[in-house]
C-alpha positions, 0 to 999 in steps of 0.5 A: 541986767542985775549983776550976780554980785549985787544980788549976793550983796543984798542977800547978805544984808538980810542974813542978820535979820533972818537970824534974829527972827529965828532966834525970836521964834525959838524963844517964843516956842520955848516960852510957849511950852513953859506957858503951856505946862503952867496953863495945864497945871493951873487948869488941872488944879481947878478941875480937880477942885471942882471934882472933874477928875477925868478932865483934870487928869487930861491936863496933868497928862499934858503937863507931864508930857510937856515937862517930864522933870516937873515933879509937881505935875507927877504929884498932881496926877498921882493925886487925881489917880488916887481920887479916882481909886486908881492906886496902881497908877498913882504909885509909879507917879509918886515914885517918880516924884521922890526920884526927882525930889527926895525931900518931898515928904508928902509924896513919900508918906502917900507912897508909904500908905499905898505900899502898906495897903498892898502889903509891901511892908518892908518898903512901907516901913522904909518910907515912914522911917525916912519921913520921920528923919526928914524933920516933917511937920507935926501932922506928917510926923504923927501920921508916919509914926502911927503908920510905922507902928501899924506896919510893924504890927502887921508884920507880926500878924502875918508871921503868926498867920503863916505859923497857924496855917502851917500847923493846920489851925485854919480858923486862927489863921483866917482870923489873924488874916482878917486883921491884916486885910483890914489894913492891907486891903490890896494885899494879894498874898494875904487874900490868897492865904485866907482863901486857902484857909476858907477852902480847907474850912469848907467855906467856899463862898468866902474863898470865892470872894477873896479869890475874885478880889485877888484876880483883880488886884493882880493883873496876871493872876492865873492861879486865882482864876484856876482856883476859882474855876475848880471851886465852882466845878466842885460846887457843880456850877459848870457855867461859872467854872467855864467862865473863870477857866477861860479868864485864865487862858486869856492870860496864858493860852498855854497854861497846862492846868487851865487848859486841861481843866477847860477841856473837861468843863467844856465837855460837861457843859456841852452835855448838860446843855444838850440834855436840857434841849432834849427836855425842852423838845420833850425827848425825855428818854434821850435826855435821860441817856444824855444825863447818864453820860454826864455822870460817866464824864464826871463820876467823882463830883457829887454835885454833878451826879445829884444834878444829873439825877434831879433832871433825870427824875424830871424827865422820867416823870414828864415821860410818864415812866413812873416806876423809874422816876420814883427810884431816881427821885428817891435817890436825890431826896436821900441826899437833898430831902428839901429839894422842891423840884424833885418833890414835885416831880416825885409827886407827879410820878406817884399820881401816875402810879395812883399813889395819891396819899404819897403824892399829897405828902410830897406836895405838902413837904414841898409847900413848906419850903416854897410857900408861893409856888402855884404849881405846888398848890395846883398839884396838891389840889389835884392830888387831893381830888384824885384821892377823893375820886379814887375812893369813889369811882375810878374809870381806869380801874374799872377797865383795868388799864393804866392812866397812860393807856392809849385809846386802842387799849381802852377800847380793847379792855372795854370790849372784853369786859362788856362781853364778860359782864353783859347781863344776858350772860347771867340767869340768877336774879342777884347775879344779873343785877350785879352784872347790870351795875358792872356793865353800866360802870364799864360803859361809862368808863369807856365813854369818859376815857375815849373822849379827850375832854372828859378824860382830861377832866377826870385826870384832874380829879373831876368825874364828868358823869357826876358833874353833868348830873349836878349841872342838869345836863341830862343826856342819858337814861339810867338803866333803873328807876327812870333816872336821868343819866347814862343808858348803855342798853337798847329798848326793853329791860333785857333787849341789850344792844350795844356798840363795841366801836 
């Protein structure tokens, strides 16, 4: 049996070897880490030179993680960030480089340039001055001197722009800020001030561009999103207004102005969508009521009132309420005389009212502003045919009914007129001839207007009776002269038999 002392002695003899191995392992790890950082730096440089920025960035991330005090790792990573257009990410890295190595001139010069672009002028000037004091190379010295002069000039322009803005000289202020922003492209404050100038000048498109840029340049810019939403709202663009105010609430769900505005825009947006759905369903009267509700929800924004009336004009014209349509369409055209959609809708309402010359005029005006619109071309041609037709024979006028009359109304009018103008009711020869002609017209009108196909043709400016005659479709005998055509009478010149069904 092996004694405990013997085992203990054996173990003690191995301890020095174990310690050496541990020490060697520790040194190996240490060397491995240093080697890993160098490898990542080398690979990152190669990938950066090859333009493989994402892969280069991954290696420089690893280098920074491996050695948090390696200023070159931060500098290289900042270089990649700048190449990728991520200046916000580059700035902290450059600041870390300067913290680790205050005399690193290139890093300080780059940081000064970034600060200048952001409009952080005092800090930018400080960096340029420190570069000049550090005995830089000729190239860095020239750049630092040039940028320092530029920063000083920008300081002066910013002060002048504020003064112009305060004296309400917004045109001058905007021009001064144009020059500032040419250099300070990421300056949020200058863009927001210029946007305010544009708003007060009534140039909303330019204001929107500046505010969109400001919302991206500053991560939590609720003010920019709120401004954008209100501008779109006042322009009558409820969809874009809703999108922008939602962005504001994503950043701050408790933002009072944005939440209050959101409720208003959402209500209006819902009403407009509901009205459009009703139009699609051909529920025109309900759509008109819904758009009247839109005007009550927002009575103060002219664009929404105009939109509501434009769509009411369309719904009324489609619903064949010509008189109301003409009134509403006319209101829109007073404010927007070149509105093509409203001109087309009013033209259709004029056709319903049988005012064909007015319909032609509206279609011709619309055509000037929308040359390739097939709907305008077709509508104009139809209005011209109907005008020509009205100057000849109008079956609706013959029966004394409206173009929107139902079949029952047409038959009722026909019966009354047929009884009134039946030739047997007249004894005088001339009166009888007149009655015979009138009676034929009445019977033809009834035949055309109670036949869906023939009525459709007539409504589109064609006379089905003339068309059949011209094409040689001889279905009837005219009353006089043995001509081929329509005969409302029975056999014999005065043995009149007709059907009132």
